[in-house]
N, C-alpha and C positions, 0 to 999 in steps of 0.2 A: 565360817566367816561370811558376813553379809555386808554389802554396801547399801546403806539406807539413806533415804532422803526424807526429811520430815520438817514440819513447821512447829515452832515452839512459841507459846504466847501466854501471857499472864491471865487471860480470860478465856472462857469457852468460845470456840468458833463453830459456826454451823458447818455440818458436813455437806459435801456436794459431790455428786456423781461426776464421772469423767465428761467434761464438756469443753469444747474448743481448746483442748490441749492441757487441761489441768483438772485435778480432783483433790479433795481433802477428805480423808477417811480416818477412822480410829487407827491409832498406832499400835501395832502388834508388839513393838519393843518398848512401849512407854515406860514400863517399870524396870527396864534393863539398867543396871548400874552404870554401864559405859555411856549410855545416853545421858543419864543424870549427872555424870561427871562433867559433861560439857554444857548441856542445855539445862539451865537452872530454872527456867520458866515452868510454871505449874502444869500447863496443858500442852500435850504433844500429839500431833496428828501426822499420819502419812500424807505426803503431798506428791502428786505426779505432775510433771511439767513437760512441756515441749517448747522448743525454741521456734516460736513463730509469733507474728504480730497479734493474731487473734487471742492466743493464750495470754500474752502480756496484757492486752486490753481487758480481757475478762478477769484476770487475776487482780489488776488494778481496781476494777469495779467491785469485785468481791471484797477486797481488803478495805476499800473506802466505806463500804456498807457495814463491814463486820468489826473493824477496829475501833477501840475507844480513843477519844481525843488525846493527843500527845503521848501515845503509847508506841511500843516497838514490838515487832514480831521478828523472829529469826528463822531463816531457812537453812537447815544443816544438811550436809552430805558427809557421812563418816563411815569408816569400817567398824564393824562390831565383831567380836570374837577373838581379838588378840592376834597379832601377826607381826613378825619382825620387819615386815616391809613398810610399816606405817611411817609417814614422815615424822621427823623429829628435829629438834633444834641443832643437834650436833651429832657427830659420829659416836658410836658407842665406845667409851673408853675401854681399853684392853683390861684394866683392872676389874671391870665388871664381868669379864669373861674368864679371866685366868683363875678366879676363885671357884669356878664351876667344874663339875665333872663333865667329861666330854658329852655324855648323854643329855646334859642339862644346858648346853650352850644356847640352844634356841630359846629356852625358858628365860635365861639370863638376859638375852638380847630383848626378848619380848617385855620383860619386866622393866628394863631401862626405857624402852620406847614408850610404854604405857605412861610412865612417869614424866616423860619429856615430849609428849604429843601436843603440839601447838598448832591449832587450825589457822589457816589464812582467813582473814576477815575483810569484809567489804561492807560499806554502808550506802544506802540509798533511801529515797522516800517513795511513797506511793506515786506521787506526781512525776518523779523522774525514773521510775522503774522501767527498764527496757530489755530488749533481747540480749544485750551484753551481760546484764545481771543474771539472767536465766542461764546463759552460757557459762558464766563464772561458777555457778552451782553444778550444772550438769557435766561440764567438761573437766572437772577436777574432783578430788576427794579431799577430805580433811579441810572443809571450808564452812564458813558461816556468813550468810548474807543477812544483814540487819536492815529491816525495812521500817522506816519511821512514818507514823501518821502525823502529818503536819497540817493542822486545820488552817484554812485560809480565812482571814477576817474579811467580811464584806461591809 
């Protein structure tokens, strides 16, 4: 099981080495079916983040330079590898467990949670991105932060 944090976007993003609390690199899990069940955007990259003002400022600048007008990027933090401890919408109904052999109880619970796994979502824009948004991602799991590129007309 792995807890992964990645950014998903419809267009290629430039990779960046760790600087001021963030980096964007190739995603080792990009072809993993579990990632693709949630993040449907074409390109996925590992993202490392820290909760500090410099990280937020540098991430804002990076996204402002890299994102296409009126597009959205998603920062995800999810568990991979299947586990009955994943958050889900409701408690597992007993009928999904009673039909299992005792040895298969964990598999039955896991199958149910995989099919009812609903990430928490939050939206922001490049202009309003702040430390609270980074905390939302890093202090939780099963989350998606959508960041909108909103061009300002001059």
